[in-house]
Structures are given as C-alpha cells and as structure tokens.
C-alpha positions as CSV (number, residue, x, y, z in Angstrom):
1,M,220.7,93.9,40.6
2,K,217.0,93.0,39.6
3,L,217.2,89.8,36.8
4,S,214.9,90.3,34.2
5,V,212.2,87.6,33.2
6,V,214.0,85.8,30.6
7,A,217.4,85.9,32.2
8,P,216.3,82.9,34.7
9,V,214.7,80.8,32.2
10,L,218.0,81.1,29.8
11,L,219.5,79.9,33.3
12,V,217.2,76.9,33.7
13,A,218.0,75.7,29.5
14,I,221.9,76.5,30.2
15,V,222.5,74.8,34.0
16,G,219.3,72.9,33.7
17,L,218.4,73.7,37.2
18,P,215.6,75.8,38.1
19,C,217.2,79.7,38.8
20,G,215.6,82.8,39.7
21,E,215.5,85.5,42.4
22,Y,216.4,84.4,46.0
23,E,212.9,86.3,47.7
24,D,210.6,84.7,44.7
25,I,212.0,80.8,45.3
26,A,212.1,81.3,49.3
27,K,208.5,82.5,48.8
28,R,207.3,79.9,47.1
29,L,208.9,77.5,49.2
30,W,207.4,79.1,52.1
31,Q,204.0,78.9,50.5
32,K,204.0,75.6,49.2
33,W,206.3,73.4,51.4
34,K,206.7,75.9,54.6
35,E,210.2,75.6,54.8
36,V,212.5,78.3,56.5
37,E,216.1,79.0,56.1
38,V,217.8,76.6,58.6
39,A,221.6,76.4,57.8
40,V,224.0,78.4,55.5
41,G,227.7,77.6,54.0
42,V,229.9,79.6,52.2
43,T,231.5,78.2,48.7
44,S,235.0,78.2,47.7
45,S,234.0,80.8,45.0
46,N,232.5,82.7,47.6
47,G,228.6,81.8,46.7
48,L,226.6,80.6,49.2
49,I,224.8,77.3,49.8
50,V,221.5,77.4,51.7
51,R,219.4,75.0,53.2
52,L,215.5,75.5,54.1
53,E,213.4,73.3,56.1
54,N,210.0,72.1,57.2
55,P,210.9,70.7,60.5
56,E,207.2,69.5,60.9
57,T,206.9,67.9,57.8
58,G,210.8,67.0,56.8
59,T,210.9,68.3,53.8
60,W,214.2,70.4,52.3
61,T,215.6,72.4,49.8
62,L,219.5,73.4,48.6
63,L,219.6,76.9,47.4
64,R,222.7,78.2,46.0
65,R,223.1,81.6,45.5
66,V,225.6,82.5,42.8
67,A,228.6,84.8,43.6
68,G,228.6,88.0,41.7
69,L,225.5,88.0,40.3
70,P,223.6,89.4,43.5
71,G,220.0,87.7,43.8
72,L,220.9,84.9,41.3
73,T,219.6,81.3,43.9
74,C,219.5,78.0,41.9
75,V,217.4,75.0,43.3
76,I,220.3,72.2,43.4
77,A,218.2,69.5,45.2
78,S,215.4,68.3,47.6
79,G,214.1,65.7,49.7
80,Q,212.5,64.5,52.9
81,D,214.1,64.0,56.0
82,W,217.4,65.3,56.0
83,A,219.2,63.8,59.4
84,E,222.1,65.8,61.2
85,Y,225.1,63.3,62.4
86,D,226.8,64.4,65.2
87,H,230.5,63.5,64.0
88,R,231.9,64.6,67.4
89,Q,230.2,61.5,68.9
90,N,232.7,58.9,67.3
91,C,235.8,60.4,66.9
92,G,237.9,57.8,68.7
93,E,241.6,58.3,68.8
94,V,240.9,60.8,66.3
95,K,240.7,64.7,67.8
96,C,237.5,66.3,66.8
C-alpha cells in the first residue's frame, strides 16, 4: 500500500511526529546524516522500532514502523552518541 502525499502530512498534525514511507525516511537519513539501520525490535502491538546510526559521527534516529499500515513510519527520537551497555557485567548474584 502506497501512502498518498497527503496522509503523512495529516499524520504529523494528528500525532505530532514526522511520518512517511519507510524507504523515503531512511533514504533522507542516509543522504543527510549517513545513518544506516543498526538495530530493530518488535513492539507489543507488532510494529517495529528501528534504530539508524552513523557510527562515525554518532548521530542516531529511532523510527516506529506502524503495524497494520505497511510502509508507514514515524520518527520518534533522534540524537547524538547512543551508548550500549553490557548489562551482564554488573549482574552480581542475579542470573543474567
């Protein structure tokens, strides 16, 4: 299903987030920030959270791919210097 040009604009007004086709958003993030997909997770509503990152500059963007609307994606956060933690290092007596 291809979203119309109007649909993403309406979604921005409704949800307050920039939304559009996943391919278009990912392409713009590559062109402007050289960010690539580095992680993905499934939400409880069967949508996807996708993290894009430029490992050289440290910029990152989180996208939410909406379940039930193929291709519809919204930018939910962006920033600088994402940090990964190895939670297993500090488990103590807790099984990790």
